[in-house]
N, C-alpha and C positions, 0 to 999 in steps of 0.2 A: 163825634167821633173823630173828625179830623182835627178838631180843636184839642181833643186830648191827646191826639198823636204829636203835636206841635208841641204843646205844653211838657210832654215826656222827653221829647228830643232837645227843646230849650235846657231841661233839667240836667240832661246827660251832658252837656256841652259846659256846664257851669265847674268852674275850678274846686270850689268847696265840694261838690259831689264825685267829682274824680279823686281827691284825696281821701275823703271817707271811703269809697270804693277801693282803693288801693289799700289801706289800711284791712279793711275787711277780708280781702282777697289774701293780702299777706298772712293775716292772722289764721285765716282757715288752711292755709298752705302749712303753717308751722305744725298746727295741730293734727293736720294730716301725716305730717312726716313722724310726730312723734308718735301719735298711734302705732304707725305702721312699726317703729323702731320697737316699742313696748311689746307689740305683738310677737313680732321676729324674735325679740328675746324672751318671751315667755315659752315660745314654741321649742327655741334653742335648749332652755332649761329642762325639759321633758325629754330630750336626747341627748345626754351629755358627750362629753369629748371622748373619743377613743383613748386609752392609754397602754403604755407597752406595759408588757408582763414584768413583774419586778424582777424575774430572773433573767431577762433578758435586755435589760436597760444598758448595760455595760457590752463593750465588743469584748469577743472570745480572743484571748491572745493565743498565739501559736504557740506549741510545747517546745521547751528546750529539748526535749528528746530528738535523737536521729531516726527514730522509727518511723518509715513511710506511712504507716497505717495510722498511727496517733495523729501524724501532721494531716492526712486526708481525712481523719474524721473531724479535726479541730476545723479545717477549713469550711467542709460540710456544715458543721454545727451553725459558723460564723455566717454562711450563706443564707441558712435557714433565720436566723436571727435578723439579718438583713432585710429579708422577703416580708418579715413580720414588720418591721419597721417602715418597709414601705406601704403595706396595706394599711396602719394605723395611720399614715400621712394621707393615704388615698380617702380613708373612710371621712378624714377631720377636712379635707378639702371640698368634698361631696357635701358634708355636712354644712360649711360655711357657705357652698353655693344653693344649699336647698333655703337657707334662713337668710340668705343676703336682700339686702332691702334697696340695692343699688338700682336695678330696674325700675322700683316703683317710685324711687325720690326721683331718679331721672324724669319719668313720668309727671311728676308732680311739679318739678321745676320749669319743663316744657309747659305745663298748661298755666303756670303762673307767668310765664315771660308773654304767653300770647294773649293771657287775661288784661296784663299791664298795658299791652301793647292797644288791646281794644279800649281799655277805660280812656287813656290819655288822646287816644283817636276819638273819642267823643262816640262810642258806639256800643257801651256797656248795655243799656236798656235793649238796643236792637238784637244784638247778639244773646241776650237773654231770652227774647221772645222766639228767637229763631231756635235757641237751644230747648225751649219749650215745646215749640211745635215739632220739632225733631223728636225729642222724646215721645211724645203721644203718638207720632207715627212709628216709631221703631220699637218702642218698649212692648205694644201688645204683641207682634208676632215673636218677637224675642223671648219672652215670657212663656208664650204658648209652646215653643220650639224646646225650650229647655226642661219645660214641666211635661216633655214627651205627649203632648195633645195635638192632635190633627186637627186643622179647621181650615176647609177647601184644599189645604195643600198638606203634605206631609211634615210629621214635626221638624223632620231634617231640613226641607225647604223653607221651614218657617224660620228655623234658628239662621240660616244663611243671608235669608231676607232681611232680618232683623240687624244682623251685623253689618249687611252690606249698606243699607240706608244710614245706620249710626256712624259707620266708617266713614262714607261717602261724605256725610254733612260735618264731620269733625275736620277731614281734609279740606274740603271747601272753605270751611270757616277761617282754617289757618292759613289757606292761601290767600282770601280776600284781606285779613289782616295784616299779613305779610306785605302785602302790594300796598295797602295803605300806608304801612310803616316806612317802606322804602320809598314809597313818593314823599312822604316827609322829610326822611334824610336827604333826598336829593332836590329838597325846596331851595337850595343856596343860590343865590344870584350870580350865575355864572353859565357862559355858553354851553360848557360840556354837560353840567348837570340840568339845565333846562333842556337839552335834547333829549338827555337818556329819561327825564321825567315825562317827555312825550311819548317816548317809545314803550315806558311802563303803563300808560294809559290805553296806548294802540294795542298792547297784547291782550288786555281784557275786552277791547271794543272790535278789534279784528276778527273776523269771521275764521279765517284760517287759524290762526293760534287758538281761539276759543275752542276749536273742536279738539286739538291737541290736549288742550288742558282739560276738557272734560272727559276725553278719553283715558288720559292719565289719571284721574282720580276715580273713574270707573274701574280700571285695572286695579288699582291699589286696593279698592274696597270689596273688590269681588276673590280675590286670590284668596283670603283666608277660607271661604266658603267652597273653595274646589279641591281642598287637601282631602286626600281620605283617612279616614281615623284607622282603619284597618292596617294600614303600612305602619312598619316600624317609625318611631319616633324622629330618629336621625334621616330617615329618607325624608319625611314630611318637612323637615328643617331645611333640608339642603333643596328641595323643589320650591318651596317659599321663596328662599334666599336666590335662586337660580333665575326663576321667572320675575319677581319683583324689583331685583337690583338690574339686570340685564334690561326688562322690559320700560322700566322707568327710565333708564339712561337711554334707551333708543328713542323713546318718543319725546324725551326733553331735546336728544340732539336733533332729531327732524323739526322741532319747534324753533331751536336756535338757529337752523339753516332757514327754514321758512319765513322766520320773523326777520331773519337779517335781511335778507333779499327783499321783501315785501317791504319794510319799512323805508327802504332808500329807493326801491325802484317804484313804487305807487306815489311817492311824495314828487318823484320827476314827472313821470305819467300824467299825475294828475295838476301838475304846475304849482303845487304847494311850495316845493323847493324855491320858487321865486322870492316868497315871503321870507324865507330865510335868510336866501342869498343877499336881500337888500338890509339885513342886520349885521351889526359887528361880530359876526361869527367866522371865523378863517378856516379853511376847509379841513385843515386837522382837529381842529374842534368839533367840527360837525361829525366827521367820520369816528372820532374818541367818544362823542357823546352818543351816538349810535351803537356802538359797540358796548360801551358802558351799559346802555340801557337794556340791551338783548342778554349780556352776561348777567344781570340783576335779576330778570325773568327766570333765566336758567338757575341762577343761586336760589332763588325762592321756592322754586319747586324741587330743587335737589334737598333743600334742608327740610322741608315737609314730607317727601317721600322716606328720607332717610331716617327720618324719627319715626315713623310710622313703622317703617321695616325693622328697625332695631326695636322697638316697643313689643310689637307683635312676636319677633323672635324670642324675645326673654319670657313672654306668654307661653309660647310652645316649649321652653324649657322647663317650664313648671309644670307640664302635664304628665301624665303617667307613661312611662315607656313599654316596650314589648317586655313582658315578663315582671310588670311592677304593680302593687295594688294601688300605690299612689306615687307622687314624684319621690325618686330618689328610694324608696322602701320596696326590696324585692319581694316575690311572691314566696319563693323558696327560702325558708329561715336559714339554710345553710349558706345560700348565696350573700359574698359581701356585696357583688354590685352586677347588675346585668349585663349581658354583653351589648345592647342597645344604647343603654346608658355612657358606659364605657368608652364605647366609639363616639357618641356625640359630645360628651366633654372633653375628652382628650383629641380626638381625631377632626371633629367639624367645627364647634364651636371655640376656637383658640387660633392663634396664628403660629403652625410650624413651621419650624427649620428643619433642612433636610441637608442629609449626607449621603453621596453615591460611594461604591467601594473604590478602594485605591489600587491603581494599576502598580504593581513593582517596576523597579527599576530595570531589572532583565526583561520584563515585557515591553518596557519602554523602548529600551535599547534594540529588541529584535524586531520591533515595527520599524524604527528608524532605518537599520540595517535594510529590511526587506523592500521598504520604500525605495530606498536609493539602488537596489539592485534593480527592482521594476522600471523606475524613470530612466535608468541608464539602458537598458535593453529595448523599452520602447524607442527612446531618442535613438540609438543606433539604426533601428529598423527604419526609421523616419529619415534619417541622414543617408541611408542606401537606397532609399526609394527613389527612383528617377521620376515617376510622374508627379510627385508631391500632391496626389488627390486628396488627403487628409489634413487634417491642423497639427501642429506640431505638439507634444506631449505637453500636458500641462501638470508640473510638477506639483501644486497644491491638491489637484484633483486626484494625482495618483496616490499621495499620501492619506488624503481622504479614504479612498477607494481602499487600501491596504489597512489601516485602522478598522474601517468597518469588517474585513474579512477577518482578520485576527482576532478581533472583539469578539464575533460570533463564535470562532472556534472556542475561545477562551470560555464564553457564556454557555456552550454546548457539554452537556455529561451523559456519558453512554448508561446504558444500564448497569449498575453495580457499583460504579465508580463514583468519585466525590470532588468537588471542586473547594478549594478554600476562599474566601471573599473577606477583605479587612475592611471595617468602616473606621476612618480616623477622624480627630478633631472633635471627638465626643464629649470633651471634660465637661462643657456647660451643662449638658443633658444630664450627667452622673451628678453634678452640682445640684440641679434643680429637683431631680429624685422623681420625676413624673415618667409615666408609662412609657415607653419606645415604641414605635410601632415600623414593624418591617413591612414594608410594600413590595410585593412581587407578582408576576406573571408567568405562569410555566405553558410553554408550546411544547407540542409533542407530534409528529404526523399531521394531520388535518384537523387537528384542534375538535374531533369529534365530540358533541356534547355528551352523548351515553357513556363516554370512555371517564372512568377515576383511575386516577394515579396515587399512588402512596411513597411521599418523598419525606427523607429527615432531616431535620434543620438541627444542629449540634453546635450550640454556643462552647467557646473554649472554656473548659473548668466546669461546666455544666451538664446537668442530662439531657438526653436527645429528646428532640420532640417530634412526632411522628404527625404528618399531615396528610389527610386524605382530600383530594383536590380536584375540581374542574378545570380542564385545560382552558389556556385562552381568555381567562378571567382574571381581571386586578383582585388581589387576595391582599389580607391584614394579617397580623400576628403580633399580637401584644407581648412584650417583653419588660421586666422590672430593668429600670435604669442600674442597679448592680452589676447588671451583666457587663459593665464596661468596665474594663481594666482601670484601676485607680492611679497607677503609676503612668501609663502611656496615653490613656483616653482613648484606646481603640477597642473597637468590639469586632471579634474574630468568629466567623459562623462558616462551618464545614456543611456543605450541602450535597447529600447521598441521592442518586436517582434509585433509590431501593428504600422500603422499610428496613431500617438496620437491625432492628430490635427481632424482627420477626423473620428476617434473613430471605425477604421474597423481592423480587425483582419486578420493574417494571419492562413494557413489551420493547418500548423504542427510547432513542436518545432524545432527553428533554434538553429545552434550551430558554435562555431569559433574552428578552429584548434589550438592546443598549440602556432603555432608562425603565426598564423593569425590576430594578433590584434595588430598592434605598431604604434609608433609616430616616423617619422623621420623629419630631417630639417638639412638644409645647414650649416656647418662648416668650409669647404674649397672649393677651385676654381677645376674645371676641370683641369687645367694644374698641379697644384699640385697633386692632387689624380691620374693623369695619369703618373706623375714622381714615385710616389710609386709604382704603379704598373710594370713600368718599371724596378725598383730595384729590387722588388721581384722577375720578369722573371727572371732577370740577374743573381741573386744569384740561382736560380734553373739551369740555364744553365752553372754556374761555377761549380756545383754539378755534372750535367749529365756529361760534359766533362772530369771529373776524373773519373767517372764510366766507359766511353768507353775507357779511357787510362789504366785504372789499367786491365780491361778484357782482354785489349789487349795483357800485359805483359805476361800472362801465358797461353793463350787460343788462337787456332785457331779463322781465322777471322769469319766464320760462328756461331761457338759456342759462340764467343765473344759478336758478336750482339745479338744473342738470349738472352745471360744472361744480357746485358746491357740493351735491350729494356724490358727485363720481369721485372728489377727494376722500369723502367719509367711507364709502365703499371701500377704495383702495386703502386706506389706511386701517379700516378693521379686519380685513381679509390677508393683510400683509403675510401674517405667517401661513395661512393657507395655498398663497400663494406661492412664496419661496419653498414650499413644502412638495408643491404640484410641480413646479421647475426641477426640483434636485431628482424628483422621480421620471421626468421625462426624456425620452432617449431621442438624441439629434443626428445620432450616428446609427447606420445598420448596413451590416457587412461592407463597410469602409466607404460608404455612401453618404454625404450630407441629407438630411431630411429636411429640405429647406422651408417648409412650414414650420416646424417643430423650431429649426434655428432661430427664424424671425421671432416667434412667439417668446422664445428664450431672451432674445436680445430687447425685447420690450419689457417682458414681466420683471427680469432682472433688476433693472433699474428702479422700477415702481415699488418693488418688495423691499429693497435696500433703503429705499429714501423711508419708508414709512416703519422701518424695522423698530425705533424707538417705541413708535406708537402702540404695533401689534403685541412685542414682546412682553408688555406688561400684564397683560390677562387679569385685569383686578376682579372682576366677577369670578372667574375660574379661580384664583386663588381664595376669594372668599367662600366658595362653596366647597370647596376641598379642604378648606381649613389651613391654607398655607399662607405664611407670611409675605407680604410685600416688603422687601427689604427696602430700608432707608435711602441707600444709596442709589438703588434703581428710582425711587420716587425722588429725588433731588435731581438726578440725571435727567429724568423726563420733565422735571418741572423746567430746569435750564433750557432744553431742545424745544419745548412747546411754546413757552415764555418767549424765545428767541424768535422762533418763527411768526408768534404773534405781533412782535415789533416790528419784523422786517414786513408782513403783511401790512401792518400800519402805516408804514412809511409808503409802500406802494400805492394803497389806496388813499393816501392823503395827495401824492403828486398826483395819480389819476382824476381825482376829484378837482384838483387845482386848476388843471388843463382844461375842463369839461367846459363846454358853451351851454350853459344850463339855461340862457334865456330863449334858445332856440331848439333844443332838444324835447321831443313829444314822446319818448319812451315806447316809441313804436318799432 
């Protein structure tokens, strides 16, 4: 038996075998792509593209007559024609999404890449054996579960177990293959790559890092089975994206810190550093190599997790939504698209830009005048005060307070009254022609969940829309892009605190939070936005890897981890810390609250130092379907990479000054 294994191992190491396997795998991949494209094309032929009715193909021109009634009728007819045109475009976009082969081809390409890596590493037969054993273990419970057959466990549990085993083996195989591949990439004869290659080997051998790697693979493999099939599809997708993206990043970040500190501290503690110090390895090369090795491990794990998240999200996308008999096919024949599918396709699996309402010049001038008057009054009171027990008035703080007060007044609508809100710079949204989404939150009284309010949202030159709403909850309303004025690119909405059509008033004044009224619209696809999110997470991991390595150059392992994790926690919690400081009172009845004042002086510099890090919110943007702006990504890259370079210089200087021959690490 052992002789047979040795013969097979020699066979998979031969160049001719590798070439033959490469040709076979490439041919199989081409056949799989062709089969997918042909199958999708045949399925698309069974559902032809939607066409505009012949009578509505051309725009309806305004009549030359000056009769207002005729002009109004022509405008209404043109609006109806545009609505039909938008519906046709929407149907064809959904049709293209339904029969798209992009996700399948991406999966085939990923499998081909991993297969080629495995083949040329001389592990083709080894991985085939692992795949065979894994299939024998995973397929029986999966087949029983999908056939709704119970055996020891319920059918649903068997399905989850099958997916868990197959997903875990796939992720583990991809990780080990990429580790071997990156080890080959780092095989160059240079001190930096040599040190990095040793770190890569340590990541698999070291117990600390191995625990995190196993936890990460188990997390990614188990998440699909935890989704409740009875919930709307959009919530399932958002839940999966939230826990998979945030969970994987958190575990990889923890691994980066632990591995970065451990690989430096343990070498000093165990005196392995003596062997390195006697070789022609300069201090900066040692630090750079350690950082490169840790960053490489993070890159491998992020790539494996990212591909798994993307592929399973696309799989979920092809599942039936609430109200559908199958993916993209509504149960009710009169429905063009179900609400669940509409929200998923145009609010979740996209990258949306947003626009807030514009404050008029008159309102800006009023805020400026009110701020100046209040500042002058508080400054007069302070100058006339003899004891000077309080701080002098802060102009910026006063302006912010006045802005908040006047904005709250503007966003409050009494029963029966209305307020006009104008959203500008929506030319791109109108040009794209995809549905707009109004996101709004209405507050009134104590926001009792038992109370229902009826409000009227009336777009300019459009019929009013009556909505029955729950208080204090984020709500959405879809509107066609044709509502945007073609000349100015503005969308004007008048909101009534009443049912305007039925003339019924609400009991109390309603108000909107400052960030509770905005228009969003899709500008990029989910795949592009997901790549942006991964790129930001990759830059964060590069920074955290350097933090861990630098802490390990001059601190013992426990203290190094404490400092590095402190930096990580401060960076991630910077937005919450800043918000808490803004809402904290430092004075009461003219007296300074010293503990609050001290906390503010400590917290503000920390929050401001990591503002660039915390404000990105890549995971939140992905889950909410919001685009990560390119300017923000480039700005974060500049700051994070600059900080990484500064830490590298500091770490190299510290390491150069160390007495490594006498340091014990204790």
